[in-house]
MARMI-424256 format. One record per residue: residue number from 1; residue in one letter; x, y, z negated of N, C-alpha, C in turn. Coordinates in Angstrom, 2 decimals. Layout:
N
{rec NUM; A; {X; Y; Z}; {X; Y; Z}; {X; Y; Z}};
...
REM end
This chain:
143
{rec 1; M; {-28.41; 94.79; -67.63}; {-28.90; 94.20; -66.56}; {-27.89; 94.76; -65.38}};
{rec 2; S; {-26.96; 93.25; -65.02}; {-26.37; 94.10; -64.08}; {-26.52; 93.72; -62.81}};
{rec 3; L; {-26.07; 94.61; -61.81}; {-26.87; 94.30; -60.54}; {-26.09; 93.69; -59.33}};
{rec 4; S; {-25.01; 92.99; -59.95}; {-23.92; 92.48; -59.47}; {-22.89; 91.87; -59.82}};
{rec 5; N; {-22.45; 90.90; -59.34}; {-21.06; 90.10; -59.52}; {-19.81; 90.60; -58.86}};
{rec 6; T; {-19.33; 90.63; -57.45}; {-18.68; 91.26; -57.14}; {-18.78; 92.75; -56.09}};
{rec 7; G; {-17.88; 92.75; -55.70}; {-17.79; 94.29; -54.79}; {-18.69; 93.70; -53.82}};
{rec 8; R; {-19.03; 93.39; -52.93}; {-19.41; 93.17; -51.88}; {-21.14; 93.30; -52.13}};
{rec 9; E; {-21.28; 92.78; -53.41}; {-23.03; 92.69; -53.76}; {-23.17; 94.45; -54.48}};
{rec 10; A; {-21.80; 94.62; -55.44}; {-22.52; 96.19; -55.60}; {-22.31; 97.09; -54.58}};
{rec 11; L; {-21.72; 96.92; -53.52}; {-21.69; 97.89; -52.52}; {-23.35; 97.56; -51.96}};
{rec 12; S; {-23.76; 96.24; -51.97}; {-25.21; 96.12; -51.47}; {-26.22; 96.50; -52.15}};
{rec 13; A; {-26.28; 96.53; -53.60}; {-26.81; 96.98; -54.62}; {-26.87; 98.66; -54.62}};
{rec 14; I; {-26.08; 99.31; -54.43}; {-26.03; 100.44; -54.15}; {-26.52; 101.04; -53.05}};
{rec 15; L; {-26.47; 100.45; -51.81}; {-27.05; 100.73; -50.41}; {-28.89; 100.47; -50.40}};
{rec 16; S; {-29.20; 99.43; -51.24}; {-30.09; 99.16; -51.23}; {-31.12; 100.12; -52.73}};
{rec 17; N; {-30.28; 100.63; -53.43}; {-31.39; 101.02; -54.63}; {-30.67; 102.97; -54.46}};
{rec 18; E; {-30.89; 103.13; -53.70}; {-31.00; 104.43; -53.67}; {-31.22; 105.40; -54.50}};
{rec 19; S; {-32.32; 105.43; -54.74}; {-32.72; 105.73; -55.68}; {-32.60; 105.90; -57.14}};
{rec 20; L; {-31.35; 104.84; -57.70}; {-31.15; 104.98; -58.55}; {-29.24; 105.70; -58.54}};
{rec 21; F; {-28.78; 106.13; -57.26}; {-27.92; 106.95; -56.90}; {-28.03; 107.86; -56.37}};
{rec 22; P; {-28.58; 108.96; -57.19}; {-28.95; 110.27; -56.02}; {-27.97; 111.05; -56.16}};
{rec 23; R; {-26.97; 111.13; -56.65}; {-25.93; 111.85; -56.52}; {-25.03; 111.74; -55.29}};
{rec 24; I; {-24.91; 109.89; -54.58}; {-23.89; 109.79; -53.81}; {-24.61; 110.68; -52.70}};
{rec 25; K; {-24.06; 111.24; -52.00}; {-23.95; 112.00; -50.63}; {-23.64; 111.11; -49.93}};
{rec 26; D; {-24.23; 111.39; -48.48}; {-23.86; 110.30; -47.33}; {-21.86; 110.25; -46.95}};
{rec 27; A; {-21.33; 111.54; -47.48}; {-20.14; 112.01; -47.25}; {-19.33; 110.74; -48.16}};
{rec 28; D; {-19.80; 110.48; -49.19}; {-19.33; 109.79; -50.08}; {-19.28; 108.55; -49.34}};
{rec 29; L; {-20.10; 108.08; -49.15}; {-20.34; 106.85; -48.55}; {-19.46; 106.61; -46.83}};
{rec 30; S; {-19.43; 107.60; -46.41}; {-18.23; 107.77; -44.94}; {-16.87; 107.45; -45.58}};
{rec 31; T; {-16.45; 108.18; -47.25}; {-15.14; 108.00; -47.04}; {-14.92; 106.62; -48.09}};
{rec 32; V; {-15.50; 105.98; -48.30}; {-15.82; 104.92; -48.81}; {-15.31; 103.67; -47.70}};
{rec 33; A; {-16.06; 104.23; -46.76}; {-16.00; 103.20; -45.37}; {-14.72; 103.57; -44.80}};
{rec 34; S; {-13.88; 104.69; -44.37}; {-12.88; 105.11; -44.35}; {-12.11; 104.66; -45.21}};
{rec 35; K; {-12.12; 104.27; -46.43}; {-10.82; 103.28; -47.27}; {-10.42; 102.44; -46.67}};
{rec 36; L; {-12.36; 101.56; -46.70}; {-12.23; 100.38; -46.24}; {-11.74; 99.81; -44.81}};
{rec 37; A; {-12.19; 100.95; -44.14}; {-11.23; 100.48; -42.95}; {-10.34; 100.45; -42.40}};
{rec 38; R; {-9.56; 101.65; -43.42}; {-7.98; 101.79; -43.60}; {-7.36; 100.79; -43.78}};
{rec 39; K; {-7.91; 99.94; -44.45}; {-7.16; 98.84; -45.22}; {-7.32; 97.51; -43.66}};
{rec 40; Q; {-8.57; 97.39; -43.45}; {-8.22; 96.56; -42.14}; {-7.69; 97.27; -40.81}};
{rec 41; V; {-7.27; 98.63; -40.44}; {-6.78; 98.97; -39.70}; {-5.19; 98.59; -39.94}};
{rec 42; T; {-4.80; 98.54; -40.94}; {-3.04; 97.96; -41.30}; {-2.93; 96.89; -41.40}};
{rec 43; A; {-3.35; 96.33; -41.20}; {-3.61; 94.77; -41.47}; {-2.65; 94.19; -40.11}};
{rec 44; A; {-2.18; 92.94; -40.44}; {-0.99; 92.29; -39.36}; {-1.85; 91.81; -38.76}};
{rec 45; G; {-1.57; 91.61; -37.33}; {-2.08; 90.72; -36.11}; {-3.71; 91.89; -35.75}};
{rec 46; L; {-3.64; 92.88; -35.76}; {-4.63; 93.58; -35.09}; {-4.19; 93.95; -33.71}};
{rec 47; T; {-5.52; 93.38; -32.74}; {-5.30; 94.06; -31.38}; {-6.80; 94.66; -31.21}};
{rec 48; R; {-5.92; 95.37; -29.77}; {-6.37; 96.21; -28.77}; {-7.92; 96.28; -28.96}};
{rec 49; A; {-8.48; 94.92; -28.89}; {-10.04; 94.11; -28.55}; {-10.41; 94.53; -30.12}};
{rec 50; D; {-9.39; 94.11; -31.48}; {-9.91; 93.95; -32.91}; {-10.13; 95.23; -33.06}};
{rec 51; L; {-9.26; 96.69; -32.97}; {-9.70; 98.61; -33.12}; {-11.25; 98.54; -32.68}};
{rec 52; L; {-11.12; 98.14; -31.05}; {-12.44; 98.68; -30.67}; {-13.55; 98.24; -31.24}};
{rec 53; D; {-13.70; 96.92; -31.55}; {-14.57; 96.08; -32.43}; {-14.93; 97.22; -33.26}};
{rec 54; L; {-14.04; 97.54; -34.23}; {-14.21; 97.98; -35.24}; {-14.82; 99.52; -35.10}};
{rec 55; K; {-14.24; 100.14; -33.91}; {-14.71; 101.27; -33.54}; {-16.01; 101.53; -33.54}};
{rec 56; A; {-16.93; 100.31; -32.64}; {-17.95; 100.32; -32.54}; {-18.83; 99.92; -33.85}};
{rec 57; A; {-18.19; 99.21; -34.43}; {-19.16; 99.05; -36.19}; {-19.34; 100.04; -37.05}};
{rec 58; L; {-18.07; 100.59; -37.03}; {-18.12; 102.16; -37.77}; {-18.70; 103.43; -36.98}};
{rec 59; G; {-18.39; 103.40; -36.11}; {-19.07; 104.54; -35.73}; {-17.42; 105.69; -35.07}};
{rec 60; E; {-18.20; 106.43; -34.36}; {-16.69; 107.23; -33.83}; {-16.33; 107.95; -34.47}};
{rec 61; V; {-17.17; 108.82; -35.00}; {-16.51; 109.46; -36.55}; {-15.88; 108.92; -37.57}};
{rec 62; V; {-16.16; 108.20; -37.74}; {-15.46; 107.23; -39.13}; {-14.18; 107.05; -39.26}};
{rec 63; F; {-14.17; 106.60; -37.71}; {-12.98; 105.19; -37.09}; {-11.83; 106.86; -36.57}};
{rec 64; E; {-11.99; 107.78; -36.09}; {-11.17; 108.71; -35.93}; {-11.08; 109.36; -37.29}};
{rec 65; K; {-12.20; 109.42; -38.44}; {-11.54; 109.99; -39.75}; {-10.02; 108.95; -40.32}};
{rec 66; T; {-10.65; 107.69; -40.05}; {-9.75; 107.00; -40.23}; {-8.46; 106.82; -39.98}};
{rec 67; L; {-8.32; 106.68; -38.41}; {-7.04; 106.90; -37.96}; {-6.16; 108.15; -37.92}};
{rec 68; D; {-6.48; 109.88; -38.30}; {-6.33; 110.62; -39.40}; {-6.09; 110.98; -40.37}};
{rec 69; G; {-6.47; 109.77; -40.97}; {-6.28; 109.58; -42.68}; {-4.66; 108.07; -42.82}};
{rec 70; L; {-4.61; 107.96; -41.79}; {-3.15; 106.79; -41.62}; {-2.22; 107.80; -41.99}};
{rec 71; S; {-0.80; 107.05; -42.61}; {0.51; 107.82; -43.05}; {1.11; 107.65; -41.69}};
{rec 72; P; {2.11; 108.85; -41.61}; {2.56; 108.47; -40.34}; {3.44; 106.57; -40.05}};
{rec 73; H; {3.75; 106.25; -41.40}; {4.83; 105.49; -40.85}; {3.52; 103.86; -40.64}};
{rec 74; H; {2.35; 104.05; -40.96}; {1.66; 103.17; -40.86}; {0.81; 103.59; -39.32}};
{rec 75; I; {0.88; 104.73; -38.82}; {0.51; 104.62; -37.50}; {1.36; 104.50; -36.52}};
{rec 76; K; {2.65; 104.31; -36.91}; {3.96; 104.55; -36.19}; {3.98; 102.60; -36.28}};
{rec 77; L; {3.69; 102.25; -36.94}; {3.69; 100.52; -36.89}; {2.65; 99.98; -36.18}};
{rec 78; L; {1.32; 101.09; -36.57}; {0.02; 100.12; -35.37}; {0.44; 100.54; -34.24}};
{rec 79; A; {0.87; 101.42; -33.54}; {1.53; 101.49; -32.17}; {2.46; 100.47; -31.63}};
{rec 80; R; {3.13; 100.55; -32.54}; {4.47; 99.46; -32.35}; {3.55; 98.35; -32.07}};
{rec 81; R; {2.65; 97.58; -32.76}; {2.20; 96.25; -33.15}; {1.35; 96.39; -31.75}};
{rec 82; L; {0.53; 97.51; -31.03}; {-0.03; 97.40; -29.58}; {0.42; 97.36; -28.63}};
{rec 83; D; {2.23; 97.77; -28.99}; {2.56; 97.70; -27.54}; {3.79; 97.55; -27.91}};
{rec 84; K; {4.65; 96.12; -28.17}; {6.15; 96.04; -29.19}; {6.94; 96.59; -27.85}};
{rec 85; N; {6.59; 97.14; -26.60}; {7.76; 97.74; -25.54}; {7.61; 99.17; -25.42}};
{rec 86; A; {6.58; 99.81; -26.25}; {6.35; 101.18; -26.17}; {7.92; 101.79; -25.82}};
{rec 87; P; {7.88; 102.81; -25.01}; {9.10; 103.90; -24.96}; {8.86; 104.64; -26.67}};
{rec 88; E; {10.38; 105.10; -26.72}; {10.48; 105.27; -28.01}; {10.06; 106.86; -28.72}};
{rec 89; I; {10.45; 107.23; -27.22}; {9.82; 108.81; -27.29}; {8.28; 108.52; -27.62}};
{rec 90; E; {7.38; 107.85; -27.32}; {6.01; 107.62; -27.53}; {5.65; 107.58; -28.96}};
{rec 91; V; {6.54; 106.97; -29.71}; {6.22; 106.61; -31.16}; {7.07; 106.78; -32.35}};
{rec 92; N; {7.89; 108.06; -31.99}; {8.87; 108.25; -32.64}; {8.74; 109.41; -33.74}};
{rec 93; T; {7.34; 109.87; -33.52}; {6.51; 111.09; -34.76}; {5.29; 110.22; -34.59}};
{rec 94; G; {4.84; 110.86; -35.88}; {3.30; 110.11; -36.26}; {2.61; 110.73; -35.81}};
{rec 95; S; {2.43; 112.18; -35.14}; {1.54; 112.82; -34.53}; {1.67; 111.96; -33.26}};
{rec 96; S; {2.88; 111.56; -32.29}; {2.79; 110.95; -30.78}; {2.19; 109.85; -31.00}};
{rec 97; A; {2.68; 108.83; -32.11}; {2.31; 107.74; -32.19}; {0.80; 107.89; -32.22}};
{rec 98; L; {0.15; 108.40; -33.03}; {-1.57; 108.76; -33.14}; {-2.17; 108.80; -31.57}};
{rec 99; A; {-1.24; 109.91; -30.92}; {-1.94; 110.00; -29.35}; {-1.60; 108.44; -28.59}};
{rec 100; Y; {-0.48; 108.09; -28.84}; {0.09; 106.84; -27.66}; {-1.27; 105.55; -28.39}};
{rec 101; V; {-1.53; 105.64; -29.40}; {-2.38; 104.50; -30.05}; {-3.78; 104.91; -29.42}};
{rec 102; R; {-4.57; 106.23; -29.58}; {-5.69; 106.70; -29.03}; {-5.52; 106.59; -27.58}};
{rec 103; Q; {-4.72; 106.44; -26.58}; {-4.22; 106.31; -25.37}; {-4.52; 104.96; -25.45}};
{rec 104; I; {-3.92; 104.00; -25.47}; {-4.03; 102.49; -25.71}; {-5.63; 102.39; -25.81}};
{rec 105; L; {-6.03; 102.58; -26.69}; {-7.75; 102.56; -27.29}; {-8.50; 102.85; -25.88}};
{rec 106; N; {-7.99; 103.85; -25.30}; {-9.20; 104.46; -24.24}; {-8.51; 103.84; -22.78}};
{rec 107; G; {-7.83; 102.55; -22.79}; {-7.05; 102.09; -21.62}; {-6.45; 102.90; -20.78}};
{rec 108; E; {-6.01; 104.50; -21.30}; {-4.78; 104.89; -20.19}; {-3.59; 104.33; -20.65}};
{rec 109; V; {-3.16; 103.38; -20.92}; {-2.07; 102.59; -21.63}; {-2.09; 101.10; -21.78}};
{rec 110; T; {-1.50; 100.08; -20.74}; {-1.45; 98.36; -21.18}; {-0.50; 98.92; -21.89}};
{rec 111; E; {-0.42; 97.15; -22.32}; {0.66; 96.79; -22.81}; {2.44; 96.57; -21.62}};
{rec 112; T; {3.48; 96.30; -21.90}; {3.85; 96.46; -21.07}; {4.34; 94.93; -21.34}};
{rec 113; P; {4.54; 94.08; -20.92}; {4.82; 92.88; -20.85}; {6.53; 92.60; -20.98}};
{rec 114; A; {7.23; 92.23; -22.20}; {8.37; 91.91; -22.04}; {9.60; 91.19; -20.74}};
{rec 115; A; {8.76; 90.65; -19.99}; {9.48; 90.28; -18.66}; {9.65; 91.09; -17.90}};
{rec 116; H; {8.70; 92.43; -17.77}; {9.14; 93.55; -16.69}; {9.59; 94.74; -17.26}};
{rec 117; A; {10.28; 94.59; -18.56}; {11.05; 95.52; -19.21}; {12.11; 95.31; -18.82}};
{rec 118; E; {12.94; 96.82; -18.30}; {14.41; 96.66; -17.68}; {14.97; 96.35; -18.80}};
{rec 119; P; {16.10; 95.24; -18.52}; {16.82; 95.13; -19.67}; {18.17; 95.66; -19.38}};
{rec 120; E; {18.72; 96.12; -21.02}; {19.72; 97.25; -20.97}; {21.08; 96.66; -20.44}};
{rec 121; P; {21.97; 97.76; -19.84}; {22.98; 96.86; -19.47}; {24.52; 96.65; -20.68}};
{rec 122; V; {24.40; 95.63; -20.68}; {25.46; 94.94; -21.20}; {26.88; 95.55; -21.01}};
{rec 123; Q; {27.58; 96.28; -22.51}; {28.32; 97.20; -22.21}; {29.99; 95.88; -22.82}};
{rec 124; A; {30.78; 95.73; -22.39}; {31.64; 95.01; -23.14}; {32.36; 95.58; -24.72}};
{rec 125; P; {32.67; 94.93; -25.37}; {32.96; 95.70; -26.69}; {34.42; 96.80; -26.53}};
{rec 126; S; {34.02; 97.92; -27.09}; {35.56; 98.68; -27.24}; {36.49; 98.20; -28.07}};
{rec 127; E; {37.41; 98.61; -28.01}; {38.18; 98.26; -29.33}; {38.56; 99.50; -30.56}};
{rec 128; P; {38.20; 99.20; -31.65}; {37.86; 99.97; -32.80}; {38.69; 100.84; -32.91}};
{rec 129; K; {38.67; 102.12; -33.38}; {39.46; 102.79; -33.92}; {39.96; 102.64; -35.55}};
{rec 130; K; {41.61; 103.17; -35.67}; {42.23; 101.98; -36.48}; {42.32; 104.02; -37.44}};
{rec 131; N; {42.30; 103.36; -38.50}; {41.82; 104.26; -39.52}; {42.86; 104.56; -40.27}};
{rec 132; K; {43.59; 105.57; -40.31}; {44.93; 105.48; -40.60}; {45.16; 105.57; -42.50}};
{rec 133; Y; {43.95; 105.59; -42.93}; {43.80; 105.78; -44.40}; {43.91; 104.47; -44.97}};
{rec 134; L; {43.44; 103.56; -44.25}; {43.66; 102.18; -44.52}; {44.87; 101.22; -44.27}};
{rec 135; G; {45.83; 102.13; -43.74}; {47.19; 101.63; -44.01}; {48.29; 102.47; -44.71}};
{rec 136; R; {47.57; 103.21; -45.71}; {48.36; 103.88; -46.19}; {48.82; 102.89; -47.69}};
{rec 137; K; {50.14; 103.28; -48.29}; {50.68; 102.51; -49.66}; {49.91; 102.55; -50.43}};
{rec 138; A; {48.92; 104.01; -50.96}; {48.26; 103.90; -51.91}; {47.55; 103.56; -51.67}};
{rec 139; F; {46.42; 103.00; -50.52}; {45.08; 102.65; -50.59}; {45.56; 101.10; -50.77}};
{rec 140; R; {46.48; 100.15; -50.21}; {46.82; 98.81; -50.52}; {47.19; 98.49; -51.98}};
{rec 141; T; {47.78; 99.51; -52.82}; {48.49; 98.64; -53.81}; {47.67; 99.58; -55.29}};
{rec 142; G; {46.73; 100.61; -54.82}; {45.63; 101.32; -55.53}; {46.68; 102.49; -56.49}};
{rec 143; R; {47.56; 102.84; -55.94}; {48.55; 103.74; -56.85}; {48.20; 105.44; -56.10}};
REM end
């Protein structure tokens, strides 16, 4: 006899019939919750408010475990997604990007609008250096 047909029903069945699953501990459930939350955290279009709602729903311990479990690449993407104009020094490594994400979530950093960002000075294009090798006869003729 099947308890469920879909993944949601299966998880609900496990949680509602704990006597059938005596070997499943709380740590196992928090690991599964963290894996599911990781999928949501790495989703495109996530805002600070969405992350705060997720943190409230999961609890601080599981949410922090989720953030710590992200790869450096994903945490850098998350930091860039939350603040598109973040200084490069803040998001150049995984640990600095994670600290920056935590600052954004705590309200210590607000997203800097692109209109207030300082424009970089435009430099005139310089003359490219000549490559002496390209002018050699052996290069031109293949000999």
